[in-house]
C-alpha positions as CSV (number, residue, x, y, z in Angstrom):
1,M,68.2,196.7,77.3
2,L,70.4,197.2,80.2
3,S,72.7,194.3,81.4
4,R,72.8,193.1,85.1
5,D,76.5,194.2,85.1
6,F,75.7,197.7,84.0
7,V,72.9,198.1,86.5
8,G,75.1,196.7,89.2
9,G,77.8,199.2,88.2
10,L,75.3,202.0,88.4
11,V,74.2,200.9,91.8
12,A,77.9,200.6,93.0
13,I,78.6,204.2,91.6
14,A,75.5,205.5,93.5
15,L,76.4,203.8,96.8
16,G,80.1,204.7,96.5
17,S,79.3,208.3,95.8
18,L,76.9,208.5,98.7
19,Y,79.5,206.8,101.0
20,L,82.2,209.1,99.7
21,I,80.1,212.2,100.4
22,F,79.3,211.2,104.0
23,S,83.0,210.2,104.5
24,F,84.0,213.7,103.5
25,R,81.5,215.2,105.8
26,Q,82.7,213.1,108.8
27,R,83.9,215.2,111.7
28,V,87.7,215.2,111.9
29,S,89.0,214.1,115.3
30,A,92.4,214.0,116.9
31,L,92.8,210.5,115.7
32,A,92.2,211.5,112.1
33,D,95.1,210.4,109.6
34,T,95.4,209.0,106.2
35,I,94.9,205.4,107.4
36,G,92.7,205.6,110.4
37,P,89.1,206.6,111.1
38,A,89.2,209.5,108.6
39,G,91.0,207.7,105.8
40,I,89.5,204.3,105.5
41,P,85.9,205.4,104.8
42,K,87.3,207.7,102.0
43,V,89.3,204.9,100.5
44,L,86.4,202.5,100.6
45,G,84.2,205.1,98.9
46,I,86.7,205.8,96.2
47,L,87.2,202.0,95.6
48,M,83.5,201.4,95.3
49,L,83.0,204.2,93.0
50,S,85.9,203.0,90.8
51,L,84.8,199.5,90.7
52,G,81.3,200.7,89.7
53,I,82.9,202.6,86.8
54,I,84.9,199.6,85.8
55,L,81.9,197.3,85.9
56,C,79.8,199.8,83.8
57,A,82.7,200.0,81.3
58,Q,83.0,196.2,81.1
59,A,79.3,195.8,80.6
60,I,79.4,198.3,77.7
61,F,82.2,196.5,76.0
62,Q,80.6,193.1,76.6
63,T,77.3,194.1,75.1
64,R,79.0,195.1,72.0
65,K,80.6,191.7,71.6
66,S,77.6,189.6,73.0
67,V,75.3,187.6,70.8
68,V,73.0,186.6,73.6
69,P,70.0,189.1,73.8
70,A,70.1,191.1,77.0
71,A,66.4,190.3,77.7
72,T,67.2,186.7,78.5
73,E,69.8,187.8,80.9
74,W,67.2,189.1,83.3
75,D,65.1,185.8,83.3
76,G,64.6,184.6,86.9
77,E,66.0,187.7,88.5
78,A,62.7,188.5,90.3
79,R,63.0,185.2,92.3
80,K,66.6,186.0,93.3
81,I,65.6,189.5,94.4
82,F,62.8,188.1,96.6
83,R,65.2,185.4,98.0
84,A,67.7,188.1,98.9
85,F,64.9,190.2,100.4
86,G,64.0,187.3,102.6
87,L,67.6,187.2,103.9
88,V,67.3,190.8,104.7
89,V,64.1,190.2,106.6
90,I,65.8,187.5,108.6
91,G,68.6,190.0,109.4
92,V,66.1,192.7,110.6
93,I,64.4,190.1,112.8
94,Y,67.8,189.2,114.3
95,I,68.6,192.9,115.1
96,F,65.2,193.4,116.9
97,M,65.6,190.2,119.0
98,L,69.3,190.8,119.8
99,T,68.7,193.0,122.8
100,F,65.9,190.9,124.3
101,L,67.4,187.4,123.8
102,G,71.0,188.3,123.9
103,Y,73.9,187.7,121.5
104,V,74.5,184.0,121.9
105,L,70.8,182.9,121.5
106,S,70.1,185.4,118.8
107,I,73.1,184.4,116.6
108,A,72.3,180.7,117.1
109,L,68.7,181.4,115.9
110,L,70.1,183.5,113.0
111,L,72.3,180.7,112.0
112,V,69.5,178.2,112.1
113,A,67.1,180.5,110.3
114,V,69.5,181.3,107.4
115,A,70.5,177.7,107.0
116,F,66.9,176.6,106.9
117,Y,66.0,179.4,104.6
118,L,68.7,178.4,102.1
119,G,67.4,174.8,102.0
120,A,69.4,172.9,104.8
121,A,67.3,170.2,106.5
122,F,66.3,171.2,110.0
123,N,67.8,168.4,112.2
124,L,70.0,168.0,115.3
125,R,73.1,168.5,113.3
126,M,71.9,172.0,112.2
127,I,71.1,172.9,115.8
128,L,74.5,171.7,117.1
129,I,76.4,173.6,114.4
130,A,74.4,176.8,115.1
131,A,75.2,176.4,118.9
132,A,78.8,175.9,118.2
133,G,78.9,178.8,115.8
134,A,77.2,181.1,118.3
135,V,79.6,180.1,121.1
136,L,82.7,180.6,118.7
137,L,81.5,184.0,117.6
138,W,80.7,185.0,121.2
139,T,84.2,183.8,122.2
140,I,85.9,185.7,119.4
141,F,84.1,189.0,120.0
142,V,83.6,189.0,123.8
143,I,86.7,187.1,125.0
144,L,89.3,187.8,122.4
145,L,88.3,191.2,121.1
146,G,86.7,192.5,124.2
147,V,83.5,193.7,122.4
148,P,80.6,193.8,124.8
149,M,77.6,192.0,123.5
150,P,74.1,192.2,124.8
151,A,73.3,189.4,127.3
152,G,69.5,189.7,127.0
153,I,67.4,187.3,129.1
154,F,70.7,185.9,130.5
155,S,71.7,189.2,132.1
156,Q,72.1,189.3,135.9
157,G,70.1,192.4,136.4
């Protein structure tokens, strides 16, 4: 029976390899250097691949020492996977409503949806925290970093 760590390591190896392949296929620009736009994706791919190999090796050595059967390690994993899938669905909905509702309203709704999904009580405190978080994130990205965000229904056009 395969352990969760071994399966996670295999997934990390696959994703790291795929990321590395695409990073080496990336078109070289005039800005390319060892640290910049060409170097960072390659480093990230190598790190992910390496960490996946280390995780697999640890899992192999751990199963040799382990007394707990690997079958019990997977108990309850389906529920966790469906819970993670729910978060992905919330993220996809956020992406689709981003251009229509705009960044501030969309991120506030995302914060409320994730908090409620993870078990927080829906109350005025949650709404205030989401509103403050949305304004803070908008300030950081738009004002401080100069990243343009969609205005959505609040646009002047």
